[in-house]
FIBA-280171 format. One record per residue (C-alpha): residue number from 1; x, y, z. Coordinates in nm, 3 decimals, padded with zeros to 5 digits. Each point is the difference from the previous one (the first is absolute). Layout:
N
SITE pos       x       y       z
SITE NUM       X       Y       Z
...
END
This chain:
303
SITE pos       x       y       z
SITE   1  08.881 -17.944 -09.485
SITE   2  00.192  00.174  00.241
SITE   3  00.057 -00.191  00.296
SITE   4  00.039  00.094  00.402
SITE   5  00.323 -00.070  00.168
SITE   6  00.166  00.243  00.311
SITE   7  00.296  00.152  00.036
SITE   8  00.154  00.107  00.325
SITE   9  00.075  00.311 -00.005
SITE  10  00.242  00.032  00.347
SITE  11  00.234 -00.252  00.201
SITE  12 -00.112  00.082  00.364
SITE  13 -00.335  00.116  00.035
SITE  14 -00.087  00.152  00.295
SITE  15 -00.295  00.060  00.268
SITE  16 -00.376 -00.192 -00.175
SITE  17 -00.222  00.339 -00.020
SITE  18 -00.314 -00.239 -00.142
SITE  19 -00.007 -00.267  00.261
SITE  20 -00.209 -00.020  00.300
SITE  21  00.003 -00.201  00.342
SITE  22 -00.163 -00.353 -00.023
SITE  23 -00.335 -00.042  00.081
SITE  24 -00.104 -00.027  00.360
SITE  25 -00.044 -00.400  00.120
SITE  26  00.232 -00.070 -00.352
SITE  27  00.286 -00.199  00.061
SITE  28  00.280 -00.226 -00.220
SITE  29  00.252 -00.265  00.060
SITE  30  00.370 -00.065 -00.139
SITE  31 -00.049 -00.379 -00.052
SITE  32  00.301 -00.061 -00.185
SITE  33  00.330 -00.026 -00.041
SITE  34 -00.064  00.088  00.357
SITE  35 -00.308  00.056  00.226
SITE  36 -00.003  00.412  00.140
SITE  37 -00.328  00.174  00.113
SITE  38  00.180  00.297 -00.073
SITE  39  00.079 -00.046 -00.351
SITE  40  00.334  00.018  00.016
SITE  41  00.323 -00.214 -00.070
SITE  42  00.385  00.007 -00.031
SITE  43  00.292 -00.188 -00.037
SITE  44  00.350  00.090 -00.103
SITE  45 -00.035  00.239 -00.319
SITE  46 -00.315  00.186  00.114
SITE  47 -00.273  00.088  00.207
SITE  48 -00.330 -00.019 -00.143
SITE  49 -00.379  00.135  00.140
SITE  50 -00.339 -00.009 -00.153
SITE  51 -00.320  00.213  00.059
SITE  52 -00.367 -00.047 -00.183
SITE  53 -00.161  00.294  00.014
SITE  54 -00.340  00.086 -00.146
SITE  55 -00.120  00.273 -00.256
SITE  56 -00.352  00.129  00.006
SITE  57 -00.071 -00.316  00.162
SITE  58  00.198 -00.247 -00.231
SITE  59  00.346 -00.160  00.016
SITE  60  00.161  00.024 -00.354
SITE  61  00.400  00.073  00.144
SITE  62  00.242 -00.185  00.199
SITE  63  00.205  00.270  00.204
SITE  64  00.386 -00.167  00.027
SITE  65  00.310  00.181  00.216
SITE  66  00.303 -00.188 -00.115
SITE  67  00.344  00.045  00.141
SITE  68  00.334 -00.109 -00.124
SITE  69  00.186 -00.099  00.305
SITE  70  00.288 -00.178 -00.160
SITE  71  00.350  00.102 -00.170
SITE  72 -00.080 -00.011 -00.341
SITE  73 -00.253  00.184 -00.193
SITE  74 -00.360 -00.127 -00.008
SITE  75 -00.166 -00.038 -00.392
SITE  76 -00.398 -00.026 -00.007
SITE  77 -00.095 -00.155 -00.326
SITE  78 -00.340  00.111 -00.040
SITE  79 -00.062 -00.182 -00.348
SITE  80  00.036 -00.338  00.184
SITE  81 -00.193  00.097  00.280
SITE  82 -00.418 -00.087  00.022
SITE  83 -00.251  00.051  00.230
SITE  84 -00.207 -00.347  00.076
SITE  85 -00.381  00.089  00.000
SITE  86 -00.273 -00.155  00.249
SITE  87 -00.096 -00.172 -00.357
SITE  88  00.321 -00.139 -00.017
SITE  89  00.066  00.201 -00.331
SITE  90  00.369  00.128 -00.008
SITE  91  00.036  00.388 -00.139
SITE  92  00.295  00.239 -00.029
SITE  93  00.058  00.258  00.201
SITE  94 -00.129  00.337  00.004
SITE  95  00.222  00.235  00.198
SITE  96 -00.083  00.332  00.158
SITE  97  00.126  00.309 -00.211
SITE  98 -00.024 -00.193 -00.333
SITE  99 -00.080  00.160 -00.335
SITE 100 -00.154 -00.101 -00.313
SITE 101  00.235 -00.159 -00.283
SITE 102 -00.035 -00.236 -00.309
SITE 103  00.012 -00.323  00.052
SITE 104  00.336 -00.203 -00.008
SITE 105  00.147  00.275  00.189
SITE 106  00.191 -00.149  00.269
SITE 107 -00.065  00.080  00.405
SITE 108  00.326  00.150  00.108
SITE 109  00.102 -00.178  00.350
SITE 110  00.084  00.162  00.293
SITE 111  00.358 -00.042  00.186
SITE 112 -00.011  00.071  00.375
SITE 113  00.421  00.123  00.100
SITE 114  00.049 -00.195  00.318
SITE 115 -00.155  00.185  00.291
SITE 116 -00.291  00.146 -00.193
SITE 117 -00.394 -00.068 -00.064
SITE 118 -00.279  00.010 -00.268
SITE 119 -00.326  00.098  00.124
SITE 120 -00.260 -00.138 -00.266
SITE 121 -00.380 -00.129 -00.076
SITE 122 -00.034 -00.256 -00.186
SITE 123 -00.349 -00.076 -00.214
SITE 124 -00.049 -00.287 -00.271
SITE 125 -00.015  00.143 -00.354
SITE 126 -00.231 -00.243 -00.068
SITE 127 -00.262  00.175  00.207
SITE 128  00.000  00.341 -00.202
SITE 129 -00.268  00.125 -00.200
SITE 130  00.067  00.276 -00.259
SITE 131 -00.332  00.184 -00.053
SITE 132  00.199  00.194 -00.302
SITE 133  00.329  00.032 -00.172
SITE 134  00.137  00.205  00.294
SITE 135 -00.196 -00.119  00.284
SITE 136 -00.047 -00.257  00.238
SITE 137 -00.091 -00.150  00.259
SITE 138  00.152 -00.244  00.307
SITE 139 -00.261 -00.256  00.057
SITE 140 -00.020 -00.182  00.378
SITE 141  00.194 -00.321  00.043
SITE 142 -00.331 -00.176  00.115
SITE 143  00.101 -00.069  00.393
SITE 144 -00.218 -00.169  00.215
SITE 145  00.054 -00.171  00.334
SITE 146  00.202 -00.319 -00.064
SITE 147  00.129  00.103 -00.349
SITE 148  00.350 -00.086 -00.075
SITE 149  00.223  00.174 -00.205
SITE 150  00.400  00.046 -00.051
SITE 151  00.273  00.223 -00.118
SITE 152  00.291 -00.139 -00.199
SITE 153  00.342  00.208 -00.063
SITE 154  00.279 -00.060 -00.163
SITE 155  00.310  00.165  00.203
SITE 156  00.372 -00.019 -00.036
SITE 157  00.215  00.088  00.260
SITE 158  00.302  00.035 -00.197
SITE 159  00.034 -00.252 -00.244
SITE 160 -00.190 -00.245  00.190
SITE 161 -00.351 -00.018 -00.141
SITE 162 -00.249 -00.063  00.237
SITE 163 -00.389 -00.102 -00.026
SITE 164 -00.229  00.103  00.313
SITE 165 -00.337 -00.166 -00.008
SITE 166 -00.251  00.170  00.254
SITE 167 -00.315 -00.104  00.078
SITE 168 -00.282  00.147  00.214
SITE 169 -00.347 -00.063  00.155
SITE 170 -00.263  00.243  00.086
SITE 171 -00.098 -00.137  00.298
SITE 172 -00.277  00.273  00.040
SITE 173 -00.190  00.249 -00.221
SITE 174 -00.237  00.245  00.030
SITE 175 -00.229  00.059 -00.287
SITE 176 -00.069  00.345 -00.162
SITE 177 -00.376  00.057 -00.054
SITE 178 -00.153  00.180 -00.278
SITE 179 -00.219  00.310  00.066
SITE 180 -00.319  00.044 -00.179
SITE 181 -00.154  00.334 -00.092
SITE 182 -00.214  00.156 -00.267
SITE 183 -00.160  00.325 -00.108
SITE 184 -00.390  00.032 -00.075
SITE 185 -00.216  00.213 -00.205
SITE 186 -00.398  00.044 -00.054
SITE 187 -00.028  00.001 -00.430
SITE 188 -00.367 -00.031 -00.014
SITE 189 -00.308  00.023  00.217
SITE 190  00.070 -00.296  00.277
SITE 191  00.258 -00.165 -00.167
SITE 192  00.374  00.013  00.137
SITE 193  00.311 -00.028 -00.202
SITE 194  00.335 -00.165  00.198
SITE 195  00.316 -00.017 -00.081
SITE 196  00.283 -00.163  00.226
SITE 197  00.369  00.083 -00.021
SITE 198  00.198 -00.207 -00.209
SITE 199  00.124 -00.330  00.248
SITE 200  00.253 -00.157 -00.088
SITE 201  00.311 -00.194  00.137
SITE 202  00.355  00.128 -00.091
SITE 203 -00.007 -00.294 -00.308
SITE 204 -00.294  00.214 -00.110
SITE 205 -00.251 -00.318 -00.006
SITE 206 -00.322  00.138  00.036
SITE 207 -00.209  00.010  00.306
SITE 208 -00.371 -00.119  00.048
SITE 209 -00.251  00.219  00.095
SITE 210 -00.316 -00.088  00.151
SITE 211 -00.288  00.243  00.070
SITE 212 -00.285  00.042  00.257
SITE 213 -00.216  00.266 -00.063
SITE 214 -00.176 -00.099  00.346
SITE 215 -00.378  00.021 -00.187
SITE 216 -00.006 -00.416 -00.004
SITE 217  00.073 -00.028 -00.343
SITE 218  00.251 -00.259 -00.084
SITE 219  00.374  00.097  00.010
SITE 220  00.182  00.129 -00.318
SITE 221  00.347 -00.014 -00.119
SITE 222  00.241  00.211 -00.249
SITE 223  00.161  00.318  00.120
SITE 224 -00.276  00.221 -00.111
SITE 225 -00.348 -00.056  00.037
SITE 226 -00.320  00.200 -00.054
SITE 227 -00.340 -00.125  00.233
SITE 228 -00.283  00.114 -00.014
SITE 229 -00.198  00.090  00.333
SITE 230 -00.404 -00.081  00.013
SITE 231 -00.035  00.234  00.309
SITE 232  00.143  00.320  00.159
SITE 233  00.200 -00.043  00.265
SITE 234  00.323 -00.062  00.192
SITE 235  00.205 -00.314 -00.131
SITE 236  00.338 -00.066  00.157
SITE 237  00.182 -00.151 -00.317
SITE 238  00.315 -00.264  00.032
SITE 239  00.287 -00.076 -00.139
SITE 240  00.171 -00.321  00.032
SITE 241  00.374 -00.014 -00.174
SITE 242  00.175 -00.325 -00.045
SITE 243  00.322  00.007 -00.151
SITE 244  00.196 -00.260 -00.213
SITE 245  00.173 -00.140  00.368
SITE 246 -00.336 -00.091  00.151
SITE 247 -00.017  00.299  00.221
SITE 248 -00.323  00.217  00.015
SITE 249 -00.075  00.383  00.199
SITE 250 -00.326  00.144 -00.022
SITE 251 -00.132  00.391 -00.030
SITE 252 -00.363  00.102  00.074
SITE 253 -00.171  00.329 -00.045
SITE 254 -00.344  00.130  00.021
SITE 255 -00.200  00.122 -00.315
SITE 256 -00.261  00.199  00.027
SITE 257 -00.261  00.001 -00.310
SITE 258 -00.295  00.230 -00.064
SITE 259 -00.156  00.007 -00.353
SITE 260  00.010  00.389  00.005
SITE 261  00.300  00.027  00.138
SITE 262  00.147  00.221 -00.321
SITE 263 -00.333  00.152 -00.008
SITE 264 -00.004  00.112  00.312
SITE 265  00.341  00.221 -00.098
SITE 266 -00.237  00.164 -00.267
SITE 267 -00.218  00.296  00.102
SITE 268 -00.361 -00.068 -00.044
SITE 269 -00.050  00.344 -00.184
SITE 270  00.232 -00.129 -00.284
SITE 271 -00.147 -00.101 -00.309
SITE 272 -00.047 -00.361 -00.069
SITE 273  00.249 -00.018 -00.283
SITE 274  00.285  00.163  00.203
SITE 275 -00.055 -00.265  00.326
SITE 276  00.044 -00.297 -00.265
SITE 277  00.306  00.212 -00.131
SITE 278  00.149 -00.005  00.374
SITE 279 -00.122 -00.403  00.094
SITE 280  00.252 -00.039 -00.368
SITE 281  00.260  00.210  00.106
SITE 282  00.040 -00.154  00.332
SITE 283 -00.040 -00.344 -00.092
SITE 284  00.287  00.038 -00.280
SITE 285  00.200  00.157  00.238
SITE 286 -00.067 -00.314  00.253
SITE 287  00.078 -00.248 -00.324
SITE 288  00.324  00.178 -00.101
SITE 289  00.130  00.006  00.365
SITE 290 -00.040 -00.355 -00.010
SITE 291  00.147 -00.067 -00.307
SITE 292  00.302  00.192  00.120
SITE 293  00.042 -00.189  00.266
SITE 294 -00.076 -00.352 -00.221
SITE 295  00.289  00.082 -00.246
SITE 296  00.259  00.143  00.262
SITE 297  00.295 -00.213  00.049
SITE 298 -00.059 -00.002  00.397
SITE 299  00.310 -00.232  00.140
SITE 300 -00.149 -00.196  00.267
SITE 301  00.095  00.122  00.365
SITE 302  00.101 -00.304  00.270
SITE 303  00.059  00.003  00.364
END
């Protein structure tokens, strides 16, 4: 069985095009080896600055800008470097611009001559989900307010090997909220079928769904529901979506139920069997649309 591994395809990585600015109100602090609200550190060999940026509402990478200020070559040993997640788990480092390779292939170090710098983005390999043999998704680091995490870098300055342990604290985090949405169709007289867009968090943990059909009946659960109304009228249907992190969002839509809604579309002077064929056609069409929505691999949207 092939195992994933990652091989650097560049020595000095340039601009990070996938990163976004931290969410308004989010803040981090470097607490070791020195305290710094600007997330910067410097010694006789290097200057290094860190940035935590969100992608689709979640933190997946640590952006790093490292400059060699010594008179010797500075070499970063990525194989010996790790990210310490908020859970305390230590994970190998995935660099920006790395490609899939077989396990056992070493990750080439980055060597910086004096006066040069590297701009990179580091992610924990343990947060990679392989959706197929050649596609993968980078899961979030689950950073919340008060979370602590770290980055261990092994760097050689000339022949002098050094170990750097950087520790960070998330002092404030604004949690992103899920988005709720659903489609509906009348599948038969007085019966409505509703299908929610597939809701999952970035780790593909299925969300929970709660339906209020606006007619006083008990709430229902599940992504797809069929509900029979006893009376014609306008009903306010509300969907409540709760993700695996405990965050929730709601979406409401008015649905008008008329028992003869399909029959009204058929002329009264048409034969009765043609009316029923038309009603069956529209019911089947509505069912097909809902089945397509249910089976289409919709990726959940996040703000």
